[in-house]
C-alpha angles and dihedrals in degrees: 000000000000090000091053090050090051091051091049091050093049090049092051091049089056091051091048092050092047093050092048088051089051091052090056096043094046091048092052090046089051093055095040109119093355115138127232106291122226102274095029091079089064097036102046109094096006092114090052090049094050093045095050099039100031085219109145093179092080104133092235086074089065088073105038142356117267107255098090089049091051091051096048088049096054095102093032089064089072091061124082115228126186109275090225089070090067093062093076113077092194107108092204093057094038094049093046091051098050092044101045107012106045127093090262127085112260091234089055094052093046094046093050090049091051099042097078090054090052090051091050089053090058091050093048090050089058093050092048086055092047095051094046091047091049093051103037111010139263098302092052090047090055091046091052089050091051089050090052095044095055101034112124095208093052090048090048098056102020089084104040125097093238133119097244099080096042090054091047090051096052096039089057096044092048094054091042089057091047090051089052088053091050089052098043109019087220117157093222091067091052088054092047091049090055093047095050092043089057090049092048092051088051092053105060136349094239089060085085084087085084091072096066089037091060093043095046094042092046093049091047093052092045086058088053088056095248087130140339125269088248092055090047093051092048094050094044089052090053090047091052093046093051092045091052090049089050091050092046089057092043091054093052097260091294120172124172148091128310089246113114095359093123135069108279096254093051092042088060090044092054090053091047090055091047090052090059091062125094114278098258095045090046092051094048094047093046089052092049092045094052107029114027112086119214136182112258092000092184089069092059090046088054092050091052091049093049091047091050094049093042088062094050093069131216133239113269135186117214126164094345097313131105117217131182090225131053104251114235094242095052094102089055091050090047092054093046093052105030104039118085108256094232090059091049090051093048091049094048094049090048090053094049093049095055119117130182095273092048092046092057091051096045103036093104091057094048097044099071090046089057097042096047091047093049091045092059095042086061095042117097093205100058104132108160152346090290088078089055095047093108093068096058102080089050090049090053092052094044095045091051089067086084089086092055097056133069113245129173116315110341098235093047092048094050091049090050092051091044094052092049093048090050090051089047093053094044092051089059096043092049095053096043130160091012094070092145092063096051119134123173129236093274088067093041094257128276091314093064108019093096088070091069109030131002130161116097088344089085113354128055094141092266104138107069095114091054091048088053091050089049091052092050095047090050096041094243107158096181133014136192103243136191104184135188107205144093099244128070110254086224086073086067091048093255113150107208147161108234118247124186111296133168111299095225095065113110097228100050114112096245098039115151121183118235095010126127113199130204095173127035136149110258120176101228097164120132116268135192136210122047112347127179123191136175112239092238088060093042086061090044092232099150100022122107091228104060091198096044098119101026088112089067092061093073089064128071117235117241090212141012108210107210085332089278101083121049121204123206131186106201121181121216093238 
């Protein structure tokens, strides 16, 4: 009997290793020949810049804390870039220079920036397995790992040098460590919770959602007699202290006021916004801003910046309509159209089979799903599934509970789960390597999903290399091009005639920094010949003229490059 168990364990270790290998290989395949995505131009190299200059006023820190930038710069630190590049504290210029104007090939720089994120994805996959196994058993652990391995959203962002995946990683690990503390009451897990909480808060502003998660979960389990309120308060205080110490180290031991902790333009903007407030509020905030010292003050400046921009809203496209605010139900639409149907079914069944005893045990897994979802329902800048990425590891763990409960007749149930898992795996393999553009059957698949929602759900400017390949194969020397992306298509050797594109992109002919336009000349006249257009622009999401490219919709594209760039060949008849 022991020998059999040993063989089973060895066999499961082989499966685990193989699935982790598949996570890594699929992730690398997904980023192969994908161009720099929108935010990557600003993010790539930022960690290297901060580390070498000790300048925390780099404008990339207006958007997110520095940890994800540090991580994506790990391998870049071994490269030598021209020192003159570090004199410009504009992340968009700095990133563009080290990617396209250094002595290294752009694909090398981008790959090295993305590689640490891909490695994090493998580590996170293992911890998803461990938590599911600990809660529900080995079979559930393996199921959770399969769900992770073949999830299109994980494969989309687990290889990009963005903040989303790093935050997802540390949110999950923080709550896993807290769950271990709940189960064992061991001090080392309190320390680990504090350490990973600090790292999570340094990854992305929205990671602050962990704070209420820990408080609510702690209070809930104290009511279930896992520990007393006094013990909870003591441990949360230790967690907070360790997290602050971690952040203090991560921000280079900085201590000071909020004054002058932002890039000059945004520093002036902050004071302009404060000046709009009533006299008393203005006086108090100005005093706090200039006179109250704080540890890692840049972090609090970032929180204020993110909160401010979250309230401004962003253009969204839902069910054929463009809005200047993210509608509250957008996260729900995103889940219904972007999540693989098998995973939705597994999750829904798991919810409906909960009872009181299960709910107590699994509350800590469900809580972050609820809080993250609600946060982005209330956020005016929700643009795509990347903002909901943090819920996925928890969904995998919770959905794997199916294999620990008794449902229907056993053989029928196993056949049902097996068929859904096969469909789940095939849906990923069939869309590879264009995981980012995946839509499920409810949206009509990747071919039709752009008709319902676009934004970062399909188009981050990632398919320039494949457009270049298409042009070469079809002997197209020059193409008319409306592009959604932060890099100039010329950097990918694409010869093009400029068509109207969003005004805030740094490469467009009439770009002006720090300007928000409500009127602008956009040539929206009908064209002929070969025309390429990003789907965000096809739906006019970020154009001033919201009907600019409607004339293209009466034509059928001759190609869909990665599902994010449509190519038309229109005769002049």
